[in-house]
N, C-alpha and C positions, 0 to 999 in steps of 0.2 A: 160461536158454536164450535165445540171441539172437533178436531179431525177424526179422532178415534172415540166412538161412542160404544161402550161395552155392550149396550143393548142391541146393537145392529152391526157389529164389526165383522161378522161372517155372513157373506152373501150366499154361499153354497152350504147345503145341509150335508154334513159328513157322517160317516158310519162308525167312527172310533169312539172311545170313552170320553166322558166329561173330564176336563182338565182345569185345575185351579191355577191361575196365574199368580205366582208367589214372589214376594220380595225377599231375597236371600238375607238381607240385613236384619230383618225382623221376623220373618216367617209369616207375615201378614198376607192375606189374600187380596190381590188387586183386581180380581175379576175372574170370570170363568169363560171357557170356550170349549168347543168340541174338537177333538183331534181327528185326524184322518185315519182311515184303515186302508189296507192294501187294495180293497175293492173300489176305493174312491179314485184310484189313479187312472184307470182306463177311461171313465167318463170325463174326467178333467182333461186328459190328453186329447180326447175326441173333440171336446168343445174348443180347446185351444187351437187344434189343427183347423177346425172349421173357420174360426175367427182369423187365423193367420193367412188364409187364402186371400181374403180381402185386404188385410193389412199390408201384405207384400206388394199389392198393386197401388197402395196409397203413395202419393208423391213424396219424395224424400223430404221436402221442406215441411210437410205436414207432420211427418214422424219427428223431425228435428224440433218442431215447435212444441210438441208434447213433452219431449225430454227437457227442453229449456225451461218450460213452465214447471216441470217437476223439480228442477234444480232450484227455482225461485221459491217453491213451496216448502222445501226443506228449511229455508231461512225464515219464511213467514210463519211457519209453525214450530220454530225452533224451541220455544219454551215448553210446549206440550210434549214434543218428541224427546227433548232433553230429560224431562221428568220420567218418561218411560224407560229410557236408557239407564238412568241412574237407579231407578227403583227395581226394574225387572232384571237387569244384567249386572247390577252392583258396580257400575261405573262411577268414578268420581266425576263431577260436573265438567272438568277440563277435558277428560277423555270423551265424554259425551259430545261436547262441542267439537272436538276433533272429528268424531264420526260424522256429525252433521255437516261439517265443512267438506270432508272428503266425499260424502254422499252427493252433495250439491255439485261438486266438481266432476264427479263421475257422470252425472247427468249431462252437464255442459259438454264434456269431452265426447260422450256418446252422441249427443246431438250433432257434433261436427263429423262423426263417422258417417252419418246418413248421406252426406253429399261427397264423400271421398270418391276419387276415381275408382270405378268398379272393375277395371281390367286392363288388358293391353292388346294392341294390334300386333299380330305376329307376321313375320315373313312366311311365304308359302311357296312350294314348288309348283303348285297348280294355279290356274287363273281364277282366283277366288279371294274373297275377303276372309281372313282367318283371325280370330280374336279370342281372348279369354275374358270371362266375366265372373265376378263374385256373386253368387246367388244365396239367398237365405237357406240355412240348414233345415228350417221347418219349425219344429217344437224343440226347445232347449230345456233340458232338465237341470235345475240348480239345487244342489244340496249344500246348505250353509250351517255353520256351527254357532255356538253360543257366545264366543268370547268377544268378537267385534261384530255383532249381529247385523247391524245396518250396513257397514262397509262391505262385509263379506257376502252379503246378498246383492246389494245394488251394483257392485262392480261386475257382476255377470248379467244381472237382469237388464240394466240400462243399455249396454252395448248390444245385447241380443235383440232387444226390442227395436233399437234404432236401426239395426241392419235388416229389419223386416221379419223377424222371427216372433213366435209366441213363446211363452215361458210357463213351465210348471215349477214352482218354487216350493221346496220342502225345508222350512226352517227348523232348527232345533226346538223341541217343545218347551224347553226352559226359557227361550226368548222368542216365543211365537208372535208376540205383539211387535216388539221393536225390530225383530228380524224378518217379519213376514207381513202381518196385517197393516203395519205402518206404511210399508212400501206400496201395498195395494191401495190404501186410502189416498196417499199422495198422488199416485199415478192416475187413479180414477178422477180425482179433482183436476188433474192436469189435462184431462180429456182423452185418456187412453180408452179405446173402444172395449166394450164388455167382452169378457172371456179370454182376452189375450194374455192376461196374467192370472194363473190359477195358484192359490196358496193352500198348501196341504201340510200343516204342521203335524208331525208324527215321528215315530221311531224308526229304527233301522229297517223294519219290515216294509214300511212305506217307501223308504229309499230303494230297497231291493226291487219293489214292484215298478218304481219309476225307471230304474236302469233296464229292466226287462221289457218295458212296454214298447211294442213295435212302432208306435207313432213318435217316439222320442229318439232321434238319431244321435244326439250330442248330450253328454253329461258334463256339467261343471261341478266338481266336488271340492270342497274345502273342509279339512278335518284331520283326524289322526292318521298316522302312517298305517296302522293296522287296518283301520276302516277303509282307507284309500286303496290298500292292496286288494281288499275284497271287492270294492267297486270296480277297480281296473280289471280284475280277473273276470268278473261277471260281464262287464262291458265288452271285453275281448271275445267272450264266448258268443255274444250276440252281435259281433262285428260292428260295434259302435265306437265312436271317438269319446275318450274320457280325458278331460283336462283335470289333473290332480294337483292340488296345492296342499301339502301335507305338513308334517311336524318338523321340528328343528331342535338343534342343540348348539346354537350359534356361539362362536368365540369372539371375545374382545381381547385383542393383543395389545399390551401396554409395553412399549419399548423403553429402553433405558433412558432415553432423552425426554420422555414425556413429562409434562408439567402436572405433578400430582395435585396441586391446588385446583387445577381446572378439571382434571379427569374424574374426580370422585363423583361429582354431580352427574356427569355423563354415564359413569358406570352404574350408579344407583338407579338412574332412570331406566337403563337397559334391562336390569333384572327385576325391578319392582313395579314398573308401570303396569297398571291394571292387574295388580297382584300376580304379575308374571304369567298371566293367562293370554299370552300372545305367541304365535308361532315363531316370531323373530326374536323373542326374548333372549337376552344375553345369558346363556346357560353355563358358559365356561369363561372365567377370567384368567387369562394367561399373562402373568406379570413378570418382568425381568427381575432376576434375583436381587439386584441392588435396590429395588423399590418394594420388594414383596412385603416385608414386615410392616413398613409404614402404610402401605396400601391396605393391608388387612385391617390395621388399626383404624385408619380413617374411614374405610367403607363400613366397618362395624359401628363406628360412632355415628355415621350418617344413618344407618339402618335403625339404630336405637332412637334417633331423633325424630323419626317419621311417625306421624299420627295415623292410627288405624281405627276405623269405625264406620258408622252409618253415613254414607256419602250424601244422603238426602237431607239429613237433619243436622249434621255436624261438618265442620271444616276439617277434612282429613286428606291425607296423601294416598292412602290405600283403603279400599272398601272390602267387602266380603268376597271370598271365593264363591263359586257359583252354587255348590251344594255339598252335602256331607260326603258324597263319594269322592269328589275332587279333594276335599280336605284330608280324607283318609289316605289317599295316594301320596299327597305331599308329605304328610306326617310320617308315613311309612318309609319314604325315601330318605328323609332327614334322619330318622332313628336308625335305619340300617347303615347309613353312611357314618354316623357317629360310632356305631358298633364296630365298624371296620377301620376305625382310627382317625376319622376326620375330627377336627376341633371345631366346636360350636362357638364362633366368635361373637355372634349376635343372633337373637331371635330363637327359633325352634319351639315357640309356644303359640297357643291360640286360645281365644275366647269365642266359643260358638264357631261361626264361620270366618272369624276375623283372625287370619294367620299373620303373625309378626314377620316383617322382612328379616330374612335369615342370611347369615354369612358363614360359610364353611371354609376353614383353612386346612392345610395339610392334606389335600385330596390327591388321589392318584388314579391309576387305571382300574382299581378295584373299588372305587367309591361310587355307589349307585347314583347319587345325585349329580355326579360329574359325568358319568357315561350315558345316562338316560335323560330323556326329556321330562322335566319335573312338571311343567305347566303350573308353577306356583312361584311365590316371591323368594326364591332361593338363589344365592350367588356363591358358587364354589370357586375358590381361588387357588391357582397352582403357579408355581414359579418355573422359569426357564432361564438358561444361561446364555444361549446364543440365538441368533435369528433363525439358524437352521433348525434348532430344537423347537422354537416357537412355531415354525411352519409345519414341522412334523406333527406336533401336538394338535394344532388346529385342524390339520387334514385327517387326523386319526379319528374319524367319526363316520358312522353310517349315514349321517345327514349332510346336507350341503345347501343350506338356505341363505343365511346372511353372515357377514363378517365385518367386524370393526377393528381398525388399527389406529392406535394413538401414537403420534410421533411428531417431533418438531421438523422433521424432514419428510414432506409429503411424497417426494419422489421415491424415497426409501420405502415408504409405506406401500406405494403402488407396486414396486418391485416385489415386495414380500407377498402381496395379494396374488400375484401371478402364480404363485406356487401352491395356492390353496383353492381347491375346487368348491365354489359356491355360486349361487345364482345372483347374489347381491353383495356389493362391497361398499363400505363407507370408511373413508380415511378421515381421521380426527372426528369421529362420531361413533355413537353406540349402534347397536344392530337393529333397532326398531324404527323404521322409517317407511312411509307410504305416500305416494302421490299419484293422482289419477292419470297423469301424463306419462308415467314411467312403467316399463315392463316389470312384472312381478312374478317370481317363481323360483324354485330351487332345483337342485340336481340330486341324484341318488335317492335316498329314502325321504327326501324333502319334496319330491314330486317330479312331474314330467316337464320341467322347464318353464320359461316365461310364457304364461298363457293369459295374462291380464295386462291391459294398458296399451294404448296406441295401436301399432300395426298388429300386435299379438291378438287383439280382439277381432280384427278382420279375419285372421286365419282361424280363430277359435270358433266363430259363430256363422261362418259361411262355407259354401262348397265352391271349388274352382271348376267352372264349366268351360270346355272348349267348343267354339261354334265356328262353322264355316258357311259362307254364302256364295253361290255361283249365279251368274246370269242365266245360264242354260244348264240342262241336265247333263251330268258328267258322262262321257262315253267310256266304255270298257271293252276289252278284246273279245268277250263272249257274253 
């Protein structure tokens, strides 16, 4: 029996419009569902809050058991969930398998959070027991995007639940199934009590209502920097914590001693994985002048060799971009870059939503595809003469998410990384990496720092409470 039955995959009646679940590779309908409207948020938050009161009193080992079982179910239902990721989000099967692996690991790591020490005993000037304790925030609002829909939902949902919270999840409507309903189905089968996870697929107006709802004290948002600014501003107005994981324009620095034979595969993966629709995508290739010409030639040849097409029916390296709006943005940035003098070394064309992997040479500070986040399979390449220049170019960005440095001298790479503000650094690797055990987040326009993974989850989804206990009532002078 399938985990996701289109006839019964929405337990709650929602007030929004009917939505056709579409396969971007073909335009075919995969099913239909009802989207949420702003008025759906308040009852969902109330139901979640009511369920959370009992859940927070549930023994930690029971919560952990639910999350461990959920991790197992992502593996047991891998074939069905992989199909949804491939068809609904345009993922190639390998990328879908990566999402399923990380989703399972996020659940296992979240299960371990449930039994983590909850606080500290403190010294006190008075004759009393003084201690801190981490307590659940209550209801956590999660707003997740389309590009890695399963990972970018479960990495907030799983730890929030494990720590005793309820969750209202708003997935992107374009990936409402694999980024929302799939999680709800897995967790329900794992034994999660009813109403603890509310799934409200909808647009920006639903996200706004979620941020404004008085029963939701914490917001976990992943998406564009522009949308994140709006979420952060609105959350601040309502005195809420907002954890923001936003865009990027990450640099890959290739030093003069790099092995070009090895680095081209790494470089191509960084820019072209999942059609470049990853926040960590390598958006700027900074290459030492002595390697620049050969690097452009080899990267262009690699781009030309990659197959682009329907990932469900064909063996391809790249699938479709998510929709026509995203395609138009990519094409517009490439065309305006060429108009400003960038050389199109590979790609720059598309068939329907299938955009060819693209290499741009001769870019500079006036090249739109170099200075802006493209969110598409585009690799702008720029040369530098010295390590100082490389550091300055890499740091010259409003973003600060991920950084890759390729060199035969790892110590030199680490030293260079110290001069470039980013939340993530990889020496001798490209910029796209993710592990459930690692903190994740960026600085500046890339977000509000590491808010996912390990200890960061404890801080993100709990409140720190100070408690004192005396044997007798405290005396005072009056």
